[in-house]
C-alpha positions as CSV (number, residue, x, y, z in Angstrom):
1,M,-3.5,79.8,-86.6
2,S,-5.9,78.6,-89.4
3,G,-6.5,80.5,-93.3
4,M,-3.8,81.0,-95.5
5,Y,-2.8,84.0,-93.6
6,G,-2.3,82.2,-90.2
7,D,-0.8,79.5,-92.4
8,R,2.1,81.9,-93.9
9,M,2.9,83.6,-90.4
10,A,2.7,80.4,-88.7
11,A,4.9,78.9,-91.8
12,A,7.2,82.2,-91.3
13,A,7.4,81.9,-87.9
14,R,8.6,78.7,-88.0
15,A,11.4,79.2,-90.1
16,A,12.8,82.1,-88.2
17,T,12.7,80.0,-85.0
18,A,14.7,77.2,-86.9
19,A,17.1,80.5,-87.9
20,G,17.7,81.1,-84.3
21,A,15.3,83.6,-82.9
22,P,11.5,82.9,-82.1
23,A,10.3,85.8,-83.4
24,L,10.4,87.8,-86.7
25,V,10.5,91.1,-88.4
26,V,9.2,91.6,-92.3
27,T,10.6,94.3,-94.0
28,N,10.4,93.3,-97.8
29,P,7.5,95.0,-99.4
30,A,6.9,91.8,-101.3
31,N,7.0,89.5,-98.1
32,I,4.6,91.8,-96.1
33,L,2.0,91.3,-99.0
34,Y,2.4,87.7,-98.9
35,V,2.2,87.3,-95.2
36,S,-0.6,89.8,-94.5
37,G,-2.1,90.9,-97.6
38,F,-1.2,94.3,-97.4
39,G,0.0,96.2,-100.5
40,G,1.1,99.4,-99.4
41,T,4.4,100.7,-99.4
42,S,4.9,101.6,-95.5
43,A,4.4,98.7,-93.4
44,R,6.7,96.7,-90.8
45,L,6.0,93.0,-89.6
46,V,6.5,91.6,-86.7
47,L,5.7,87.5,-85.7
48,A,5.9,86.5,-82.4
49,R,4.1,83.9,-80.3
50,G,1.3,83.4,-83.1
51,L,0.8,86.8,-83.6
52,L,1.6,89.6,-86.1
53,Y,1.6,93.1,-85.0
54,F,1.6,95.1,-88.0
55,I,3.2,98.4,-88.1
56,T,2.3,101.4,-90.5
57,D,1.4,104.7,-90.5
58,F,-1.7,106.9,-90.6
59,R,-2.1,106.1,-94.5
60,Y,-2.9,103.2,-93.8
61,S,-3.8,102.1,-90.6
62,R,-7.6,102.2,-90.8
63,S,-7.0,100.4,-94.6
64,V,-5.5,97.5,-92.8
65,A,-8.4,96.8,-90.3
66,G,-10.2,95.1,-92.8
67,L,-7.1,92.5,-93.6
68,A,-6.6,92.1,-90.0
69,T,-10.0,89.6,-89.4
70,A,-7.5,87.1,-91.7
71,W,-4.6,86.9,-89.3
72,P,-4.7,85.3,-85.7
73,H,-7.1,86.5,-83.0
74,G,-5.2,88.9,-80.8
75,S,-2.9,90.4,-83.9
76,Q,-2.7,94.0,-84.1
77,V,-2.7,97.3,-86.0
78,I,0.2,99.8,-84.6
79,E,-0.3,103.1,-86.2
80,T,3.0,104.9,-85.9
81,T,3.6,108.1,-84.6
82,G,7.6,108.8,-84.0
83,G,8.6,106.6,-86.8
84,Y,9.5,102.6,-87.6
85,D,12.3,102.4,-85.8
86,E,11.1,103.4,-82.5
87,T,7.6,101.7,-82.8
88,L,9.1,98.9,-83.9
89,A,11.7,99.2,-80.9
90,S,8.2,99.7,-78.7
91,V,6.6,96.5,-79.6
92,V,9.7,94.1,-79.5
93,R,9.8,95.7,-75.8
94,D,6.3,95.3,-74.8
95,A,6.3,91.8,-76.2
96,E,9.7,91.1,-74.0
97,I,11.4,89.8,-77.3
98,Q,14.9,88.9,-76.7
99,A,15.8,88.0,-80.2
100,L,14.6,88.9,-83.4
101,A,15.4,87.6,-86.6
102,F,15.1,89.7,-89.6
103,E,15.7,89.8,-93.4
104,A,19.4,90.6,-94.2
105,A,19.4,91.1,-97.7
106,H,16.3,94.0,-97.1
107,V,17.8,95.9,-94.0
108,S,20.7,98.2,-94.9
109,V,23.7,98.9,-92.7
110,G,22.5,101.7,-91.4
111,Q,18.7,100.7,-90.6
112,H,20.7,97.4,-88.6
113,A,23.1,99.9,-86.7
114,R,19.7,102.0,-85.8
115,W,17.9,98.8,-84.7
116,Q,21.2,97.7,-82.1
117,R,21.1,101.6,-81.0
118,R,16.8,100.9,-80.0
119,L,16.7,97.6,-79.6
120,E,19.6,97.1,-76.7
121,G,19.8,93.9,-75.2
122,V,18.0,92.1,-78.4
123,A,19.9,89.6,-80.2
124,L,19.6,90.8,-83.9
125,V,19.9,87.5,-85.7
126,P,20.1,88.2,-89.7
127,T,18.4,85.4,-91.7
128,E,18.1,85.0,-95.8
129,H,15.3,83.8,-97.7
130,V,13.1,82.9,-95.1
131,V,9.6,83.8,-96.4
132,E,10.9,83.8,-100.0
133,S,11.4,80.0,-99.3
134,L,8.2,79.6,-98.7
135,R,6.6,82.0,-101.3
136,V,8.5,79.6,-103.8
137,V,5.8,76.4,-103.1
138,K,2.2,77.6,-104.3
139,D,-0.8,77.2,-101.6
140,A,-3.9,76.8,-103.2
141,A,-5.0,80.3,-103.2
142,E,-2.2,81.3,-105.2
143,L,-2.7,78.1,-107.9
144,D,-6.5,79.6,-108.2
145,T,-5.2,82.7,-109.3
146,L,-2.8,81.4,-111.5
147,R,-4.8,79.2,-113.0
148,K,-7.7,81.9,-113.5
149,A,-4.7,84.2,-115.3
150,G,-4.2,81.8,-117.8
151,R,-7.4,80.9,-119.0
152,R,-7.9,84.8,-119.4
153,I,-4.7,84.7,-121.0
154,S,-5.9,81.9,-123.3
155,A,-8.9,83.7,-124.2
156,V,-6.9,86.6,-125.4
157,A,-4.5,84.5,-127.2
158,A,-7.6,82.8,-129.0
159,S,-8.7,86.1,-130.5
160,L,-5.5,87.7,-131.7
161,P,-6.3,86.5,-135.3
162,E,-9.3,88.6,-135.2
163,W,-7.6,91.6,-134.5
164,V,-4.1,91.4,-135.7
165,R,-3.3,90.1,-139.5
166,S,-0.8,91.4,-142.1
167,G,-1.6,94.6,-143.9
168,R,-3.8,95.9,-141.0
169,S,-3.5,99.1,-139.9
170,A,-2.7,100.5,-136.1
171,E,-6.4,101.4,-134.4
172,I,-6.9,101.3,-131.5
173,C,-8.7,97.7,-130.6
174,S,-10.8,97.4,-127.9
175,V,-10.9,93.4,-126.3
176,T,-13.4,92.3,-123.7
177,V,-12.2,89.5,-122.0
178,I,-15.2,87.2,-120.3
179,E,-14.4,85.0,-117.8
180,P,-14.3,81.3,-119.0
């Protein structure tokens, strides 16, 4: 795998393997964004054997196609039609996954019970902070974004004396920030 998302997927997969499972299902939206670039409200990711199986519904399946070009070759966008649990079970079965790590802090007891019923014969391995621990160390793209944000904030802060001063009445102000 190469590229930002490929590197993140590989790191998450290594962490899941270290936790005792060769595959990982990601359900936390912040972690889904970090691993895949998808910022929507409904998705599940399965990382297995160097591939990403991206499960989402009809609202997002087409828009995700553009993101998929940054994922490892062979990764799939899978549109769920019968529900996320059913589609997850199908992916796990088709990929012949025997042990599946999951984000324990983001899976309810009820969700876990449904997975146990649907994923019979698959070991469900609870993990803590697998992706979150990766998010702590910023990669080059994140550092670049933080630098740009810092420059923008500095430009706004430098212009504050021009439009905020004692005795000035409340009025609608328009600020244009030019990229430094």
